[in-house]
C-alpha positions as CSV (number, residue, x, y, z in Angstrom):
1,M,162.3,220.2,-121.0
2,K,160.8,217.8,-123.5
3,D,157.5,216.1,-123.1
4,S,159.2,212.7,-123.0
5,V,160.8,213.8,-119.8
6,L,157.9,215.5,-118.0
7,G,155.2,213.2,-119.5
8,F,153.3,216.1,-121.1
9,D,153.9,218.9,-123.6
10,P,155.2,221.8,-121.4
11,S,153.9,224.4,-123.9
12,I,150.5,223.7,-122.3
13,L,151.6,225.8,-119.3
14,S,152.2,228.8,-121.5
15,I,148.9,228.3,-123.3
16,L,147.1,228.4,-119.9
17,D,148.6,231.8,-119.3
18,D,146.5,233.3,-122.1
19,V,143.6,235.1,-120.5
20,E,141.8,235.2,-123.8
21,I,142.0,231.5,-124.5
22,G,138.6,230.0,-125.5
23,Q,136.7,226.9,-124.4
24,H,137.6,225.0,-127.6
25,E,141.3,225.7,-127.2
26,I,141.3,224.6,-123.5
27,E,139.4,221.4,-124.3
28,N,141.9,220.5,-127.0
29,L,144.8,220.6,-124.5
30,K,143.7,217.3,-122.9
31,S,145.1,215.3,-125.8
32,R,148.6,216.8,-125.0
33,L,148.5,216.2,-121.3
34,G,149.0,212.5,-121.1
35,A,146.4,210.1,-119.6
36,D,147.9,210.1,-116.1
37,V,147.9,213.9,-115.7
38,F,144.5,214.1,-117.3
39,T,143.0,211.6,-114.8
40,Y,144.7,213.2,-111.9
41,L,143.2,216.6,-112.7
42,F,139.7,215.2,-113.1
43,N,140.0,213.4,-109.7
44,I,141.1,216.6,-107.9
45,A,138.4,218.7,-109.6
46,N,135.7,216.2,-108.8
47,S,136.5,216.0,-105.1
48,A,134.3,217.5,-102.5
49,Y,137.3,219.7,-101.5
50,H,136.8,221.6,-104.7
51,G,133.0,221.8,-104.6
52,S,131.7,218.7,-106.3
53,S,129.2,218.1,-103.4
54,R,127.6,221.5,-104.2
55,M,128.2,221.9,-107.9
56,G,128.3,218.4,-109.2
57,S,131.0,216.5,-111.1
58,V,132.8,218.1,-114.1
59,K,132.8,216.2,-117.4
60,H,135.0,218.3,-119.6
61,F,138.6,219.6,-119.3
62,F,137.4,223.2,-119.7
63,D,135.2,222.7,-116.6
64,V,138.2,221.3,-114.7
65,V,140.3,224.4,-115.5
66,N,137.4,226.7,-114.5
67,R,136.8,224.9,-111.2
68,L,140.5,224.7,-110.2
69,G,141.7,228.0,-111.7
70,M,144.3,228.3,-114.4
71,Q,147.2,228.9,-112.1
72,Y,146.3,226.0,-109.7
73,T,145.8,223.8,-112.7
74,K,149.3,224.7,-113.9
75,G,150.8,224.0,-110.5
76,L,149.1,220.6,-110.3
77,I,150.3,219.6,-113.8
78,L,153.8,220.6,-113.0
79,Q,153.9,218.9,-109.6
80,F,152.3,215.7,-110.8
81,A,154.5,215.5,-113.9
82,M,157.7,215.9,-111.8
83,Q,156.6,213.3,-109.3
84,H,155.3,210.7,-111.7
85,S,157.6,211.2,-114.7
86,L,160.9,212.3,-113.1
87,A,160.6,210.6,-109.8
88,R,158.6,207.5,-110.5
89,G,159.4,204.8,-107.9
90,D,161.4,207.1,-105.7
91,H,160.0,206.8,-102.2
92,E,162.0,209.8,-100.9
93,A,160.7,212.0,-103.7
94,E,157.1,210.8,-103.1
95,I,157.3,211.9,-99.5
96,I,158.4,215.4,-100.6
97,F,155.5,215.4,-103.0
98,A,153.1,214.3,-100.2
99,K,154.4,217.0,-97.9
100,N,153.8,219.7,-100.5
101,F,150.3,218.4,-101.2
102,A,149.5,218.1,-97.4
103,A,150.8,221.7,-96.9
104,S,148.6,222.9,-99.7
105,V,145.5,221.4,-98.1
106,L,146.3,222.5,-94.6
107,G,147.3,225.9,-95.8
108,R,144.0,226.5,-97.5
109,I,142.1,225.4,-94.4
110,M,144.2,227.7,-92.2
111,A,143.8,230.7,-94.5
112,R,140.0,230.3,-94.4
113,G,140.0,229.7,-90.7
114,L,142.0,232.9,-90.2
115,G,139.4,234.9,-92.1
116,F,141.0,235.2,-95.6
117,Q,138.8,235.2,-98.6
118,D,138.9,232.2,-101.1
119,D,141.2,234.1,-103.4
120,G,143.8,234.4,-100.6
121,A,143.3,230.8,-99.6
122,R,143.9,229.7,-103.1
123,K,147.2,231.6,-103.3
124,V,148.4,229.9,-100.1
125,E,147.3,226.5,-101.5
126,L,149.3,227.0,-104.8
127,T,152.3,228.4,-103.0
128,C,152.4,225.5,-100.5
129,L,152.0,223.0,-103.4
130,L,155.1,224.3,-105.1
131,S,157.1,225.2,-102.0
132,N,159.6,222.3,-102.1
133,I,159.7,221.6,-105.8
134,G,163.4,222.5,-105.8
135,T,164.0,219.9,-103.1
136,L,162.1,217.3,-105.1
137,M,164.2,217.9,-108.2
138,M,167.5,217.9,-106.4
139,T,166.5,214.7,-104.5
140,V,165.6,212.9,-107.8
141,Y,168.8,214.0,-109.4
142,R,170.8,212.7,-106.4
143,N,169.0,209.4,-106.3
144,H,168.9,208.6,-110.0
145,Y,171.1,210.8,-112.2
146,D,174.1,211.9,-110.2
147,T,177.1,209.8,-111.4
148,G,179.9,212.3,-110.5
149,D,182.3,212.5,-107.6
150,F,180.3,215.2,-105.9
151,V,177.1,213.8,-104.2
152,L,174.4,216.2,-103.1
153,S,174.2,216.0,-99.4
154,D,171.1,216.7,-97.3
155,D,172.7,219.9,-96.0
156,F,173.5,221.0,-99.6
157,I,169.9,220.5,-100.7
158,E,168.6,222.2,-97.6
159,Q,170.8,225.3,-98.2
160,N,170.2,225.5,-102.0
161,H,166.8,224.2,-102.9
162,L,165.2,227.6,-102.8
163,Y,167.4,228.8,-105.6
164,L,166.2,226.0,-107.8
165,T,162.6,226.5,-106.8
166,E,163.0,230.2,-107.8
167,R,164.3,229.2,-111.2
168,I,161.4,226.8,-111.8
169,I,158.9,229.5,-110.8
170,R,160.4,231.8,-113.3
171,R,160.9,229.2,-116.0
172,F,157.2,228.2,-116.0
173,N,155.9,231.8,-115.6
174,L,154.1,231.0,-112.3
175,P,152.4,233.9,-110.4
176,E,154.7,236.5,-108.8
177,Y,153.0,236.0,-105.5
178,V,154.2,232.4,-105.4
179,H,157.8,233.6,-105.7
180,G,157.3,236.3,-103.1
181,M,155.7,234.0,-100.5
182,I,158.2,231.1,-101.0
183,M,161.2,233.4,-100.8
184,T,160.0,235.4,-97.8
185,N,162.3,234.6,-94.8
186,C,160.3,236.1,-92.0
187,F,156.8,236.2,-90.7
188,I,154.7,238.9,-92.3
189,L,152.3,240.9,-90.1
190,E,149.5,242.9,-91.6
191,R,147.8,245.7,-89.6
192,M,145.8,243.4,-87.3
193,G,147.0,239.8,-88.1
194,L,149.2,237.5,-90.1
195,G,149.8,238.0,-93.8
196,L,149.4,235.2,-96.4
197,P,153.2,234.4,-96.5
198,S,153.0,233.7,-92.8
199,V,150.2,231.2,-93.3
200,V,152.3,229.5,-95.9
201,K,155.3,229.2,-93.5
202,L,153.0,227.9,-90.7
203,A,151.4,225.3,-92.9
204,I,154.7,224.0,-94.2
205,A,156.2,223.9,-90.7
206,A,153.1,222.1,-89.3
207,V,153.3,219.4,-92.0
208,E,157.1,219.0,-91.4
209,W,156.4,218.5,-87.7
210,S,153.6,216.0,-88.3
211,F,155.5,213.9,-90.8
212,R,158.6,213.9,-88.6
213,T,156.6,213.0,-85.5
214,L,154.0,210.6,-86.9
215,D,155.9,208.4,-89.4
216,N,155.4,210.5,-92.6
217,K,151.7,211.3,-92.1
218,L,149.6,214.4,-91.6
219,A,147.2,213.7,-88.7
220,F,143.9,215.4,-88.0
221,Q,141.5,214.8,-85.1
222,S,137.9,215.0,-86.0
223,P,134.5,213.9,-84.5
224,Q,133.1,213.0,-88.0
225,T,134.6,211.7,-91.2
226,S,131.5,211.0,-93.3
227,L,130.6,212.3,-96.8
228,D,127.1,211.0,-96.5
229,D,125.6,214.4,-96.1
230,R,125.9,215.7,-99.7
231,F,125.4,219.4,-98.8
232,T,127.3,219.7,-95.5
233,P,130.0,217.0,-95.4
234,S,132.5,217.2,-92.6
235,L,135.7,219.0,-93.3
236,A,137.6,215.8,-92.3
237,A,135.7,213.8,-94.9
238,I,136.5,216.4,-97.5
239,V,140.2,216.2,-96.7
240,V,140.2,212.4,-96.8
241,E,138.6,212.5,-100.3
242,Q,141.1,215.1,-101.5
243,F,144.1,212.9,-100.4
244,A,142.5,209.9,-102.0
245,A,141.9,211.8,-105.3
246,A,145.6,212.6,-105.3
247,G,146.6,209.0,-104.6
248,L,148.1,210.1,-101.3
249,K,145.7,208.7,-98.7
250,K,148.3,206.6,-97.0
251,Y,150.0,209.9,-95.8
252,L,146.9,211.0,-93.9
253,I,145.3,209.8,-90.7
254,I,142.0,211.0,-89.2
255,L,141.6,210.2,-85.5
256,P,138.4,210.3,-83.5
257,E,138.3,213.3,-81.1
258,T,138.8,211.0,-78.1
259,T,142.0,209.4,-79.4
260,K,145.4,210.3,-77.9
261,I,147.8,211.1,-80.7
262,S,151.1,209.3,-80.5
263,Q,153.7,207.7,-82.7
264,T,152.2,204.3,-81.9
265,T,148.7,205.4,-83.0
266,A,150.1,206.9,-86.2
267,G,151.8,203.6,-87.1
268,E,148.8,201.4,-86.6
């Protein structure tokens, strides 16, 4: 794929695979990212969700990569580029992108809540982010590029999107655990609890349910949504800031704990 299609130089993803890459080389990558991707990554890295309330804001691309991790940075670059370069102006594709992002946020919260360490939670986060990338690409192709007699139906996309997702994971040399967790077709039990692939499946299913029930939104109920306390902001406030940093705040609603959740409430 050429950079004119994705909006960035795809060789960047291979460079980020080099464990010996230095600070100077990483910093120089920003000129090859494209302004939109560059701004997006900084917004995400500087959100409270990724620790800005404790560690302060990042000012250099090297610090962005260090805070997010190389693999998660790669995933964000790939997802953002496909959404904003290939699927620009496509509402259906934007909803798929929003679902992936919502599942990544919810998945990390669930993983930590279930007792997994941060490394495991990050694996869930990245896997959820990329879980429907095949669906995204097939939808964009159907809506903008398919001029033949055969039109991709929803059923065809549902039955075959995982095959394309698998090819993309391999093509961009994404971690093997992403492939394993996405392609797993059952719930995985460890000795005394759920395995990480099961957390991925639950997060994706929960987001699908919420978007279907609440007019394409992920809904949380929380007693507090303030970021005023710099050192102990509420989880709900952190989630709101994360969605805002990604430009997806319209797909999230936070309800007071006394509010009854309904389709009417979600649409207000």
